[in-house]
PDB file of the backbone (N, CA, C, O) and the ligand in Angstrom, with CONECT records:
HET     ZN  A 101       1
ATOM      1  N   UNK A   1       9.645 -15.356  27.520  1.00  0.00           N
ATOM      2  CA  UNK A   1      10.217 -14.783  26.296  1.00  0.00           C
ATOM      3  C   UNK A   1      10.140 -15.800  25.156  1.00  0.00           C
ATOM      4  O   UNK A   1      10.625 -16.924  25.294  1.00  0.00           O
ATOM      5  N   UNK A   2       9.552 -15.422  24.067  1.00  0.00           N
ATOM      6  CA  UNK A   2       9.373 -16.388  22.980  1.00  0.00           C
ATOM      7  C   UNK A   2      10.680 -16.698  22.257  1.00  0.00           C
ATOM      8  O   UNK A   2      11.610 -15.893  22.236  1.00  0.00           O
ATOM      9  N   UNK A   3      10.720 -17.863  21.679  1.00  0.00           N
ATOM     10  CA  UNK A   3      11.890 -18.264  20.894  1.00  0.00           C
ATOM     11  C   UNK A   3      11.493 -18.303  19.420  1.00  0.00           C
ATOM     12  O   UNK A   3      10.528 -18.962  19.033  1.00  0.00           O
ATOM     13  N   UNK A   4      12.252 -17.592  18.626  1.00  0.00           N
ATOM     14  CA  UNK A   4      11.972 -17.554  17.201  1.00  0.00           C
ATOM     15  C   UNK A   4      12.999 -18.390  16.452  1.00  0.00           C
ATOM     16  O   UNK A   4      14.154 -18.526  16.853  1.00  0.00           O
ATOM     17  N   UNK A   5      12.523 -18.933  15.359  1.00  0.00           N
ATOM     18  CA  UNK A   5      13.416 -19.739  14.544  1.00  0.00           C
ATOM     19  C   UNK A   5      13.734 -18.988  13.260  1.00  0.00           C
ATOM     20  O   UNK A   5      12.852 -18.423  12.614  1.00  0.00           O
ATOM     21  N   UNK A   6      14.987 -18.994  12.913  1.00  0.00           N
ATOM     22  CA  UNK A   6      15.427 -18.302  11.715  1.00  0.00           C
ATOM     23  C   UNK A   6      16.147 -19.268  10.791  1.00  0.00           C
ATOM     24  O   UNK A   6      16.691 -20.291  11.206  1.00  0.00           O
ATOM     25  N   UNK A   7      16.124 -18.900   9.538  1.00  0.00           N
ATOM     26  CA  UNK A   7      16.869 -19.682   8.573  1.00  0.00           C
ATOM     27  C   UNK A   7      17.750 -18.752   7.762  1.00  0.00           C
ATOM     28  O   UNK A   7      17.299 -17.724   7.256  1.00  0.00           O
ATOM     29  N   UNK A   8      18.995 -19.126   7.650  1.00  0.00           N
ATOM     30  CA  UNK A   8      19.941 -18.342   6.875  1.00  0.00           C
ATOM     31  C   UNK A   8      19.570 -18.422   5.397  1.00  0.00           C
ATOM     32  O   UNK A   8      19.267 -19.489   4.862  1.00  0.00           O
ATOM     33  N   UNK A   9      19.605 -17.270   4.769  1.00  0.00           N
ATOM     34  CA  UNK A   9      19.236 -17.243   3.345  1.00  0.00           C
ATOM     35  C   UNK A   9      20.411 -17.645   2.466  1.00  0.00           C
ATOM     36  O   UNK A   9      20.263 -17.830   1.258  1.00  0.00           O
ATOM     37  N   UNK A  10      21.554 -17.774   3.074  1.00  0.00           N
ATOM     38  CA  UNK A  10      22.745 -18.096   2.295  1.00  0.00           C
ATOM     39  C   UNK A  10      23.068 -19.587   2.331  1.00  0.00           C
ATOM     40  O   UNK A  10      23.186 -20.237   1.293  1.00  0.00           O
ATOM     41  N   UNK A  11      23.208 -20.115   3.552  1.00  0.00           N
ATOM     42  CA  UNK A  11      23.616 -21.516   3.671  1.00  0.00           C
ATOM     43  C   UNK A  11      22.467 -22.410   4.113  1.00  0.00           C
ATOM     44  O   UNK A  11      22.582 -23.636   4.104  1.00  0.00           O
ATOM     45  N   UNK A  12      21.368 -21.792   4.495  1.00  0.00           N
ATOM     46  CA  UNK A  12      20.202 -22.584   4.869  1.00  0.00           C
ATOM     47  C   UNK A  12      20.216 -23.072   6.297  1.00  0.00           C
ATOM     48  O   UNK A  12      19.353 -23.852   6.701  1.00  0.00           O
ATOM     49  N   UNK A  13      21.176 -22.625   7.054  1.00  0.00           N
ATOM     50  CA  UNK A  13      21.272 -23.033   8.456  1.00  0.00           C
ATOM     51  C   UNK A  13      20.071 -22.525   9.251  1.00  0.00           C
ATOM     52  O   UNK A  13      19.667 -21.370   9.115  1.00  0.00           O
ATOM     53  N   UNK A  14      19.518 -23.381  10.062  1.00  0.00           N
ATOM     54  CA  UNK A  14      18.411 -22.975  10.933  1.00  0.00           C
ATOM     55  C   UNK A  14      18.919 -22.791  12.342  1.00  0.00           C
ATOM     56  O   UNK A  14      19.717 -23.587  12.836  1.00  0.00           O
ATOM     57  N   UNK A  15      18.458 -21.750  12.979  1.00  0.00           N
ATOM     58  CA  UNK A  15      18.837 -21.523  14.365  1.00  0.00           C
ATOM     59  C   UNK A  15      17.728 -20.779  15.072  1.00  0.00           C
ATOM     60  O   UNK A  15      16.976 -20.024  14.455  1.00  0.00           O
ATOM     61  N   UNK A  16      17.633 -20.995  16.361  1.00  0.00           N
ATOM     62  CA  UNK A  16      16.590 -20.336  17.132  1.00  0.00           C
ATOM     63  C   UNK A  16      17.186 -19.280  18.035  1.00  0.00           C
ATOM     64  O   UNK A  16      18.282 -19.433  18.574  1.00  0.00           O
ATOM     65  N   UNK A  17      16.445 -18.219  18.181  1.00  0.00           N
ATOM     66  CA  UNK A  17      16.911 -17.082  18.966  1.00  0.00           C
ATOM     67  C   UNK A  17      15.817 -16.676  19.938  1.00  0.00           C
ATOM     68  O   UNK A  17      14.644 -16.572  19.580  1.00  0.00           O
ATOM     69  N   UNK A  18      16.230 -16.452  21.160  1.00  0.00           N
ATOM     70  CA  UNK A  18      15.274 -15.984  22.154  1.00  0.00           C
ATOM     71  C   UNK A  18      15.232 -14.457  22.109  1.00  0.00           C
ATOM     72  O   UNK A  18      16.249 -13.793  22.312  1.00  0.00           O
ATOM     73  N   UNK A  19      14.075 -13.922  21.846  1.00  0.00           N
ATOM     74  CA  UNK A  19      13.942 -12.484  21.708  1.00  0.00           C
ATOM     75  C   UNK A  19      12.750 -11.993  22.490  1.00  0.00           C
ATOM     76  O   UNK A  19      11.801 -12.730  22.758  1.00  0.00           O
ATOM     77  N   UNK A  20      12.825 -10.743  22.845  1.00  0.00           N
ATOM     78  CA  UNK A  20      11.643 -10.133  23.423  1.00  0.00           C
ATOM     79  C   UNK A  20      10.741  -9.657  22.288  1.00  0.00           C
ATOM     80  O   UNK A  20      11.177  -9.480  21.151  1.00  0.00           O
ATOM     81  N   UNK A  21       9.496  -9.459  22.627  1.00  0.00           N
ATOM     82  CA  UNK A  21       8.526  -9.060  21.624  1.00  0.00           C
ATOM     83  C   UNK A  21       8.921  -7.719  21.000  1.00  0.00           C
ATOM     84  O   UNK A  21       9.395  -6.815  21.688  1.00  0.00           O
ATOM     85  N   UNK A  22       8.720  -7.611  19.718  1.00  0.00           N
ATOM     86  CA  UNK A  22       8.972  -6.345  19.059  1.00  0.00           C
ATOM     87  C   UNK A  22      10.344  -6.249  18.415  1.00  0.00           C
ATOM     88  O   UNK A  22      10.589  -5.394  17.564  1.00  0.00           O
ATOM     89  N   UNK A  23      11.239  -7.143  18.836  1.00  0.00           N
ATOM     90  CA  UNK A  23      12.556  -7.120  18.208  1.00  0.00           C
ATOM     91  C   UNK A  23      12.492  -7.799  16.850  1.00  0.00           C
ATOM     92  O   UNK A  23      11.746  -8.758  16.653  1.00  0.00           O
ATOM     93  N   UNK A  24      13.261  -7.303  15.947  1.00  0.00           N
ATOM     94  CA  UNK A  24      13.309  -7.960  14.651  1.00  0.00           C
ATOM     95  C   UNK A  24      14.655  -8.642  14.472  1.00  0.00           C
ATOM     96  O   UNK A  24      15.630  -8.306  15.145  1.00  0.00           O
ATOM     97  N   UNK A  25      14.697  -9.572  13.586  1.00  0.00           N
ATOM     98  CA  UNK A  25      15.887 -10.402  13.448  1.00  0.00           C
ATOM     99  C   UNK A  25      16.854  -9.924  12.396  1.00  0.00           C
ATOM    100  O   UNK A  25      17.778 -10.647  12.021  1.00  0.00           O
ATOM    101  N   UNK A  26      16.654  -8.725  11.919  1.00  0.00           N
ATOM    102  CA  UNK A  26      17.509  -8.247  10.835  1.00  0.00           C
ATOM    103  C   UNK A  26      18.947  -7.996  11.285  1.00  0.00           C
ATOM    104  O   UNK A  26      19.860  -7.873  10.469  1.00  0.00           O
ATOM    105  N   UNK A  27      19.122  -7.923  12.606  1.00  0.00           N
ATOM    106  CA  UNK A  27      20.475  -7.683  13.101  1.00  0.00           C
ATOM    107  C   UNK A  27      21.193  -8.974  13.450  1.00  0.00           C
ATOM    108  O   UNK A  27      22.345  -8.968  13.883  1.00  0.00           O
ATOM    109  N   UNK A  28      20.492 -10.078  13.254  1.00  0.00           N
ATOM    110  CA  UNK A  28      21.090 -11.358  13.587  1.00  0.00           C
ATOM    111  C   UNK A  28      22.032 -11.826  12.484  1.00  0.00           C
ATOM    112  O   UNK A  28      21.946 -11.419  11.326  1.00  0.00           O
ATOM    113  N   UNK A  29      22.926 -12.695  12.907  1.00  0.00           N
ATOM    114  CA  UNK A  29      23.831 -13.288  11.933  1.00  0.00           C
ATOM    115  C   UNK A  29      23.779 -14.797  12.052  1.00  0.00           C
ATOM    116  O   UNK A  29      23.591 -15.348  13.137  1.00  0.00           O
ATOM    117  N   UNK A  30      23.944 -15.438  10.942  1.00  0.00           N
ATOM    118  CA  UNK A  30      23.983 -16.887  10.920  1.00  0.00           C
ATOM    119  C   UNK A  30      25.181 -17.380  11.726  1.00  0.00           C
ATOM    120  O   UNK A  30      26.298 -16.901  11.529  1.00  0.00           O
ATOM    121  N   UNK A  31      24.958 -18.340  12.639  1.00  0.00           N
ATOM    122  CA  UNK A  31      26.056 -18.852  13.463  1.00  0.00           C
ATOM    123  C   UNK A  31      27.057 -19.671  12.642  1.00  0.00           C
ATOM    124  O   UNK A  31      28.159 -19.976  13.099  1.00  0.00           O
ATOM    125  N   UNK A  32      26.659 -20.005  11.460  1.00  0.00           N
ATOM    126  CA  UNK A  32      27.513 -20.874  10.639  1.00  0.00           C
ATOM    127  C   UNK A  32      28.372 -20.064   9.668  1.00  0.00           C
ATOM    128  O   UNK A  32      29.590 -20.228   9.609  1.00  0.00           O
ATOM    129  N   UNK A  33      27.713 -19.191   8.911  1.00  0.00           N
ATOM    130  CA  UNK A  33      28.454 -18.459   7.877  1.00  0.00           C
ATOM    131  C   UNK A  33      28.480 -16.953   8.122  1.00  0.00           C
ATOM    132  O   UNK A  33      29.086 -16.198   7.361  1.00  0.00           O
ATOM    133  N   UNK A  34      27.817 -16.531   9.189  1.00  0.00           N
ATOM    134  CA  UNK A  34      27.816 -15.118   9.598  1.00  0.00           C
ATOM    135  C   UNK A  34      27.039 -14.209   8.651  1.00  0.00           C
ATOM    136  O   UNK A  34      27.147 -12.985   8.724  1.00  0.00           O
ATOM    137  N   UNK A  35      26.272 -14.808   7.780  1.00  0.00           N
ATOM    138  CA  UNK A  35      25.440 -14.010   6.889  1.00  0.00           C
ATOM    139  C   UNK A  35      24.346 -13.329   7.704  1.00  0.00           C
ATOM    140  O   UNK A  35      23.772 -13.932   8.611  1.00  0.00           O
ATOM    141  N   UNK A  36      24.068 -12.101   7.384  1.00  0.00           N
ATOM    142  CA  UNK A  36      23.061 -11.360   8.117  1.00  0.00           C
ATOM    143  C   UNK A  36      21.684 -11.488   7.497  1.00  0.00           C
ATOM    144  O   UNK A  36      21.499 -12.132   6.464  1.00  0.00           O
ATOM    145  N   UNK A  37      20.732 -10.864   8.151  1.00  0.00           N
ATOM    146  CA  UNK A  37      19.356 -10.799   7.683  1.00  0.00           C
ATOM    147  C   UNK A  37      18.750 -12.166   7.381  1.00  0.00           C
ATOM    148  O   UNK A  37      18.378 -12.451   6.242  1.00  0.00           O
ATOM    149  N   UNK A  38      18.655 -13.003   8.403  1.00  0.00           N
ATOM    150  CA  UNK A  38      18.050 -14.323   8.218  1.00  0.00           C
ATOM    151  C   UNK A  38      16.541 -14.218   8.054  1.00  0.00           C
ATOM    152  O   UNK A  38      15.918 -13.232   8.450  1.00  0.00           O
ATOM    153  N   UNK A  39      15.985 -15.236   7.475  1.00  0.00           N
ATOM    154  CA  UNK A  39      14.536 -15.287   7.282  1.00  0.00           C
ATOM    155  C   UNK A  39      13.891 -15.898   8.511  1.00  0.00           C
ATOM    156  O   UNK A  39      14.333 -16.933   9.011  1.00  0.00           O
ATOM    157  N   UNK A  40      12.839 -15.247   8.993  1.00  0.00           N
ATOM    158  CA  UNK A  40      12.182 -15.777  10.180  1.00  0.00           C
ATOM    159  C   UNK A  40      11.158 -16.835   9.790  1.00  0.00           C
ATOM    160  O   UNK A  40      10.321 -16.625   8.912  1.00  0.00           O
ATOM    161  N   UNK A  41      11.247 -17.958  10.455  1.00  0.00           N
ATOM    162  CA  UNK A  41      10.307 -19.034  10.206  1.00  0.00           C
ATOM    163  C   UNK A  41       9.152 -18.944  11.191  1.00  0.00           C
ATOM    164  O   UNK A  41       9.298 -18.449  12.308  1.00  0.00           O
ATOM    165  N   UNK A  42       8.035 -19.421  10.758  1.00  0.00           N
ATOM    166  CA  UNK A  42       6.862 -19.396  11.622  1.00  0.00           C
ATOM    167  C   UNK A  42       6.925 -20.568  12.591  1.00  0.00           C
ATOM    168  O   UNK A  42       6.986 -21.730  12.187  1.00  0.00           O
ATOM    169  N   UNK A  43       6.909 -20.246  13.849  1.00  0.00           N
ATOM    170  CA  UNK A  43       6.956 -21.273  14.871  1.00  0.00           C
ATOM    171  C   UNK A  43       5.564 -21.802  15.156  1.00  0.00           C
ATOM    172  O   UNK A  43       4.622 -21.039  15.372  1.00  0.00           O
ATOM    173  N   UNK A  44       5.452 -23.113  15.153  1.00  0.00           N
ATOM    174  CA  UNK A  44       4.142 -23.709  15.410  1.00  0.00           C
ATOM    175  C   UNK A  44       3.783 -23.631  16.886  1.00  0.00           C
ATOM    176  O   UNK A  44       2.620 -23.774  17.264  1.00  0.00           O
ATOM    177  N   UNK A  45       4.792 -23.402  17.707  1.00  0.00           N
ATOM    178  CA  UNK A  45       4.535 -23.329  19.144  1.00  0.00           C
ATOM    179  C   UNK A  45       3.847 -22.017  19.516  1.00  0.00           C
ATOM    180  O   UNK A  45       2.919 -21.973  20.324  1.00  0.00           O
ATOM    181  N   UNK A  46       4.331 -20.983  18.906  1.00  0.00           N
ATOM    182  CA  UNK A  46       3.808 -19.673  19.253  1.00  0.00           C
ATOM    183  C   UNK A  46       2.971 -19.088  18.126  1.00  0.00           C
ATOM    184  O   UNK A  46       2.536 -17.938  18.193  1.00  0.00           O
ATOM    185  N   UNK A  47       2.752 -19.873  17.111  1.00  0.00           N
ATOM    186  CA  UNK A  47       2.192 -19.408  15.846  1.00  0.00           C
ATOM    187  C   UNK A  47       1.018 -18.451  15.965  1.00  0.00           C
ATOM    188  O   UNK A  47       0.072 -18.685  16.717  1.00  0.00           O
ATOM    189  N   UNK A  48       1.101 -17.403  15.231  1.00  0.00           N
ATOM    190  CA  UNK A  48      -0.011 -16.473  15.160  1.00  0.00           C
ATOM    191  C   UNK A  48       0.046 -15.409  16.217  1.00  0.00           C
ATOM    192  O   UNK A  48       0.833 -14.467  16.121  1.00  0.00           O
ATOM    193  N   UNK A  49      -0.770 -15.548  17.210  1.00  0.00           N
ATOM    194  CA  UNK A  49      -0.855 -14.532  18.240  1.00  0.00           C
ATOM    195  C   UNK A  49      -2.317 -14.199  18.451  1.00  0.00           C
ATOM    196  O   UNK A  49      -3.085 -15.028  18.939  1.00  0.00           O
ATOM    197  N   UNK A  50      -2.693 -13.013  18.093  1.00  0.00           N
ATOM    198  CA  UNK A  50      -4.086 -12.640  18.250  1.00  0.00           C
ATOM    199  C   UNK A  50      -4.876 -13.086  17.023  1.00  0.00           C
ATOM    200  O   UNK A  50      -4.329 -13.181  15.924  1.00  0.00           O
ATOM    201  N   UNK A  51      -6.100 -13.344  17.209  1.00  0.00           N
ATOM    202  CA  UNK A  51      -6.921 -13.802  16.094  1.00  0.00           C
ATOM    203  C   UNK A  51      -7.947 -14.805  16.570  1.00  0.00           C
ATOM    204  O   UNK A  51      -9.072 -14.442  16.914  1.00  0.00           O
ATOM    205  N   UNK A  52      -7.560 -16.056  16.588  1.00  0.00           N
ATOM    206  CA  UNK A  52      -8.499 -17.076  17.023  1.00  0.00           C
ATOM    207  C   UNK A  52      -8.162 -17.521  18.441  1.00  0.00           C
ATOM    208  O   UNK A  52      -7.068 -18.017  18.711  1.00  0.00           O
ATOM    209  N   UNK A  53      -9.082 -17.341  19.300  1.00  0.00           N
ATOM    210  CA  UNK A  53      -8.851 -17.764  20.670  1.00  0.00           C
ATOM    211  C   UNK A  53      -9.422 -19.156  20.889  1.00  0.00           C
ATOM    212  O   UNK A  53     -10.599 -19.410  20.633  1.00  0.00           O
ATOM    213  N   UNK A  54      -8.576 -20.044  21.364  1.00  0.00           N
ATOM    214  CA  UNK A  54      -9.023 -21.416  21.574  1.00  0.00           C
ATOM    215  C   UNK A  54      -9.718 -21.556  22.920  1.00  0.00           C
ATOM    216  O   UNK A  54     -10.548 -22.441  23.129  1.00  0.00           O
ATOM    217  N   UNK A  55      -9.358 -20.668  23.811  1.00  0.00           N
ATOM    218  CA  UNK A  55      -9.933 -20.753  25.141  1.00  0.00           C
ATOM    219  C   UNK A  55     -11.287 -20.045  25.167  1.00  0.00           C
ATOM    220  O   UNK A  55     -11.367 -18.817  25.186  1.00  0.00           O
ATOM    221  N   UNK A  56     -12.299 -20.817  25.167  1.00  0.00           N
ATOM    222  CA  UNK A  56     -13.637 -20.241  25.259  1.00  0.00           C
ATOM    223  C   UNK A  56     -14.602 -21.308  25.769  1.00  0.00           C
ATOM    224  O   UNK A  56     -14.390 -22.501  25.551  1.00  0.00           O
ATOM    225  N   UNK A  57     -15.616 -20.893  26.418  1.00  0.00           N
ATOM    226  CA  UNK A  57     -16.595 -21.855  26.905  1.00  0.00           C
ATOM    227  C   UNK A  57     -16.571 -21.962  28.405  1.00  0.00           C
ATOM    228  O   UNK A  57     -16.750 -20.978  29.123  1.00  0.00           O
ATOM    229  N   UNK A  58     -16.343 -23.197  28.878  1.00  0.00           N
ATOM    230  CA  UNK A  58     -16.458 -23.435  30.302  1.00  0.00           C
ATOM    231  C   UNK A  58     -15.246 -22.922  31.058  1.00  0.00           C
ATOM    232  O   UNK A  58     -14.237 -23.617  31.176  1.00  0.00           O
ATOM    233  N   UNK A  59     -15.347 -21.737  31.555  1.00  0.00           N
ATOM    234  CA  UNK A  59     -14.295 -21.216  32.415  1.00  0.00           C
ATOM    235  C   UNK A  59     -14.875 -20.133  33.318  1.00  0.00           C
ATOM    236  O   UNK A  59     -15.544 -19.207  32.857  1.00  0.00           O
ATOM    237  N   UNK A  60     -14.613 -20.264  34.572  1.00  0.00           N
ATOM    238  CA  UNK A  60     -15.065 -19.289  35.546  1.00  0.00           C
ATOM    239  C   UNK A  60     -16.582 -19.048  35.468  1.00  0.00           C
ATOM    240  O   UNK A  60     -17.038 -17.928  35.235  1.00  0.00           O
ATOM    241  N   UNK A  61     -17.314 -20.083  35.661  1.00  0.00           N
ATOM    242  CA  UNK A  61     -18.760 -19.926  35.668  1.00  0.00           C
ATOM    243  C   UNK A  61     -19.195 -19.544  37.087  1.00  0.00           C
ATOM    244  O   UNK A  61     -18.976 -20.285  38.045  1.00  0.00           O
ATOM    245  N   UNK A  62     -19.797 -18.404  37.185  1.00  0.00           N
ATOM    246  CA  UNK A  62     -20.170 -17.898  38.493  1.00  0.00           C
ATOM    247  C   UNK A  62     -21.140 -18.826  39.229  1.00  0.00           C
ATOM    248  O   UNK A  62     -22.255 -19.072  38.769  1.00  0.00           O
ATOM    249  N   UNK A  63     -20.698 -19.330  40.367  1.00  0.00           N
ATOM    250  CA  UNK A  63     -21.579 -20.184  41.148  1.00  0.00           C
ATOM    251  C   UNK A  63     -21.672 -19.667  42.573  1.00  0.00           C
ATOM    252  O   UNK A  63     -21.003 -20.158  43.482  1.00  0.00           O
ATOM    253  N   UNK A  64     -22.492 -18.697  42.736  1.00  0.00           N
ATOM    254  CA  UNK A  64     -22.624 -18.130  44.062  1.00  0.00           C
ATOM    255  C   UNK A  64     -24.072 -18.225  44.503  1.00  0.00           C
ATOM    256  O   UNK A  64     -24.410 -17.798  45.607  1.00  0.00           O
TER     257      UNK A  64
HETATM  258 ZN    ZN A 101      24.460 -19.197   6.972  1.00  0.00          ZN2+
END
């Protein structure tokens, strides 16, 4: 399950939330000031998704 990072738009508090795919963070509240609708930050760990595949080339070369 990926972990997303959010930033409160009110106090600027950053916090990470573990969510399943497809969930949105609009129902989250800032743990500090309880402000809702935090801004989702782009995580460098999981960044992107589909698009550029790094895994290519030497893998599973049939040797029979
Ligand atoms: Zn806040």
